[in-house]
N, C-alpha and C positions, 0 to 999 in steps of 0.2 A: 563305480557309478556315483557313490556318495561323494567321493573326492571331486568328481566333475561338477556335481551340483554345488558343492561348496565353492569351487573355483568361480563358476559363473555367478554365484550370489555375490562373491567378493567383487567381481568386475562390475556388476550392476550397481552395487553400493558406491563404488569408487566413481563411476561415471555420473551417478546422481549427485554425489557430493561435489564433483567438479563443476557440473552444470549449475548447481546452486551458487557456487562461488562466482562463476562467470556472470550469472544473472545479476549480481550485486556489484562486483568490482568495477570501479571507474564510472559508475552511473552518474549522469549529470541531471540537474533539474531542467524542467521544460519551461519555455517562455509562456506567457499568457496566450499568445497566438498559437503556439504549438498545442497547448492544452485544448483550446477550442477546436483545432483541426482534428485532434485525436478523438475527442468525444463525438465529433460530427460523423465519424466513421463507424461508431458502435451500432450494432444491429439488434442487440438484445438487452433486456433490463439487467440481467445478472452482471454482464461486463460493464455496463454503464454505472451500475451501483458500486462495483469493485473499484473502478477508476475514481469515481467521485468521492467515495469514502477515503480512498488513499490520499487524494489531493487535499481533502478538507479536514482530515484528522491527523495525518502524519503517522499513523500506525505502521509498523513493519508488516511486510506481506504475511509472515507467519502469524502475526497477531490478527490481521484481518481475516485470514482463512480459519482461525479458531472460533470466530463468532458464530453463534446460532441465531435463529429467528428470535428466540426469547431474549437475547441480549439487546435487541433493538426495537422490538414491538411488544405490546401487551396482548392479552388474550382476545381483544377486540380489534386487533390490527392497527392500533394507534402507535405512532412512532414516539419513542422517548425523546426527551430534550437532550440527553447525553448518552454516550455508550461507554461501557467499562469492559476492558479486557482483564480477565482474571490473572492473578499473579503467576499462576502455574503456566500461563501461556505467553508471558512476556520474557524478553531477553534478560531483564534485570531481576526477574522474579518478584516484582512489585506491581501490584495492580495499578492501572492507569485509566482515568476517566477523562473523556474529551467531550465538550459540548458539540452538538450537531448544528451546523448553520443551515440556512434555508435550502441551499442546494442539496445538501446531504439528506435533509428531512423529506424533501420532495421526491427524490429518487427512491428512497427507502419506502415511502408510502406507496408509490407505484408498484414496487417490487412486492410488497406485502399484499397488496390487493390482488396481484396476479397469482401469487403463491396460495393465498387463501382459497381461491377458486378451485384448487386441486385437492383441497381437504388435507392440508399439511399438518404436521406436528411441530410445535414450537421448539422442540429439541433438535430439529433438523438443522444442518449447516446453513448458514446464510447464503453462501456461494456454492451451490451444489454442482457436482460433476455429472456429466451425462453418463459416465461409467459408474457402475455399482460395485461394491465389494461383497461378493457372495449374496447379492440381493439387498444389501444394506446401503442406504444412501450415504454418500460421502462428499466431502468438500473437494473442490479442485485442488490440485497440487501447486506448489510454487513454480514448478517448471511449466505447468499449463498456463499459469498466470503470466509468466514471462513470454510464452509463445503468443498469448493473446495480445500483449503489448507490442511485440515485434510485428505481428501481422497488421495491427492497426497503424503502426508507423509506416509500413509499406504502403498501405492504402491511402494514408494521409500525406504521403511524399515527405516524410520526416526522416532525416538520417538516423538510423536505428543503432549505429555502432555502439554508442555509449548510453543507450536508453534501455532500462530494464525495470524490474519491479521496485528497486530501491529509488528509482527516479520519482516515484509518487511521493515518498517521504522527503526526498531532497527538495522537491518542488514546494511542498508544504513549508519546509524550513525557510526557503527563500521568501515566500509570501509573508510568513510571520516576521522575519527579519525586517522586511520593508514596512510592515504594519506597525511595529514597535520602534521604528526609527533606529534600528541598529543596537538596541539594548540586548546584549548577548545573554544576560541573566534570564530575561523573559523567554528568549528563544530556547534556552536550555530547559526551562520548566515546561514549555510547550511540547518539546520533543521527549521529555522524560529521561534526559541524560543525567547521569550521576557526576560525570566529569565534563567541565566546560570545554576541555580540549576536544572532546568528541563533537561538541556542537560546532566549534570553529572549523573542524575538518569537513563538516557538511556544507559549509557556505563557500560559494565561489566568489572570491574577492577579485575585483578588476585591478590589475597592476597599475593601470593608468590612473585610477581613482586614488590608489595608495600614493603614487608618485605626486599627484596633484596636492594631496593632503600634506605631504612632506614639504613640498615647495611653498605651501601657503603659511608655514610656520614662521613667525617673526619674533624677535627677541626685544 
């Protein structure tokens, strides 16, 4: 009996790990039009805040899901100007702070107002799951976040094949790249990458643009 339990536990862990990889592998950034279409289909504040924060901060999905209410609002429900993910919850084990733009602040303010009406504790996860863990409130999982995005893509009539949780971060990278006019060093800092090679792999370069740049070189 114990061996059976161990076997099924191993299978469950393997499936979960595979799903996480699939949720990230080959993800593409979304266009501005696709972002608007996706957000237009969101029916609740939690999911709207999750997507908006992902698009506007570039945090990895695991980092977003590690956030608590206390990380984004004070005891009076006022949204901070920036949000910090603790070192223990980042991939690089280095804390990272990102300023919150107006879109992020607005949705977090709405979410905080709604949550405060239920008498919440600031230690609760920012993105709570409808399922509890032995009565304890928990955050949604990465797989749940992936399913949310996939369902929204279907509703918005967006091809979902290469869209997943990592698309939020890649979309952020694309917007930053545009805003800083292609200065890779600034994009690297915005993403919190230690290696600029990682930054380059996030960006989708148009081969026609590269060809045009090559052809424009004169001696």
